[in-house]
Every structure is written in structure tokens, then in C-alpha cells.
C-alpha positions in Angstrom: 23.8 -11.6 8.1 20.1 -12.4 8.2 17.4 -10.0 9.1 14.4 -10.9 11.2 11.1 -10.2 9.4 9.2 -7.2 10.6 6.5 -7.8 13.1 3.2 -8.7 11.5 1.0 -5.7 10.8 -2.7 -6.3 11.2 -4.6 -5.1 8.1 -8.3 -4.6 7.9 -8.2 -5.7 4.2 -5.7 -7.0 1.7 -5.5 -6.6 -2.1 -3.3 -8.3 -4.6 -3.0 -5.9 -7.5 -0.6 -8.3 -9.4 1.2 -6.6 -12.2 -1.4 -3.8 -12.6 0.3 -0.6 -13.9 0.6 2.5 -11.8 -2.2 4.5 -13.4 -4.9 1.9 -12.9 -3.5 0.8 -9.6 -3.7 4.2 -7.9 -7.2 4.8 -9.1 -8.3 1.4 -7.6 -6.2 2.0 -4.5 -7.9 5.4 -3.9 -11.3 3.8 -4.2 -10.5 1.1 -1.7 -8.9 3.4 0.8 -11.8 5.8 0.7 -14.0 3.1 2.1 -11.8 2.4 5.1 -10.7 5.7 6.8 -8.0 5.1 9.5 -7.7 1.4 8.7 -4.8 -0.5 7.2 -4.7 -2.1 3.7 -2.1 -4.7 2.8 -1.4 -4.2 -0.9 0.7 -6.6 -3.0 1.9 -4.9 -6.2 4.4 -6.6 -8.5 4.7 -3.9 -11.1 8.4 -2.8 -11.4 7.5 0.8 -10.7 5.5 0.1 -7.5 8.5 0.5 -5.1 8.8 4.1 -6.2 5.3 4.9 -7.2 3.4 3.7 -4.1 5.4 5.6 -1.6 5.3 8.8 -3.7 1.5 8.4 -4.1 1.1 7.9 -0.4 3.0 11.2 0.3 1.0 13.1 -2.3 -2.4 11.9 -0.9 -1.4 11.9 2.8 -2.1 8.2 3.3 0.5 6.7 5.6 2.9 4.1 4.2 3.5 2.0 7.3 5.8 -0.6 5.8 7.1 -1.9 2.5 8.5 -5.5 2.3 10.6 -5.6 -0.9 10.9 -9.4 -0.9 7.1 -9.9 -1.1 6.3 -6.5 -2.7 3.7 -5.9 0.0 2.9 -2.4 1.2 0.9 -1.7 4.4 -1.0 1.6 4.0 -3.1 3.4 6.6 -5.9 5.3 4.9 -6.2 8.9 6.0 -9.2 9.9 8.0 -10.6 12.6 5.8 -11.3 12.2 2.1 -8.2 12.1 -0.3 
């Protein structure tokens, strides 16, 4: 069975963090999201811990994880409106 790809999600910005580790990644991610309240960032993160770390970080900081594509390791995150 094949699955249709999710509908495209329009992002105000994108960032390829490559294989950056979680500690450095979330510090940079916080800085980026602070500059774009309410907007969507498409993050590509290839670190092996990202599929668990990014959703957990979003829950803790109240930024909305809209979608995660495990095939491309892309995460669409809507920045919260007030400061994190």
C-alpha cells in the first residue's frame, strides 16, 4: 500500500540543521522562532534523536508541531505568539 504525501504546508522560512545535535539545535531553533511569532518554520534535522527530541521540545515550549515527515526528516513548526 502506498501513502499519499501530506498536503504542502506553507512555511514562512525553512532551515536545514543537518546533523546538528539536539543541544545546539534547540538553542538555534528557539532564536529563529522568536523572530517569527505565529508563523511556520520548516526544519530539516537529520540527527538520529530529532524524531523524539523535536516533538518533546515543541510540547515543552508550547510551539506547535504541525507535521513531521519521517522520510525527509522535515518538521513544520508554528511559533507560539508570545515569547518562549
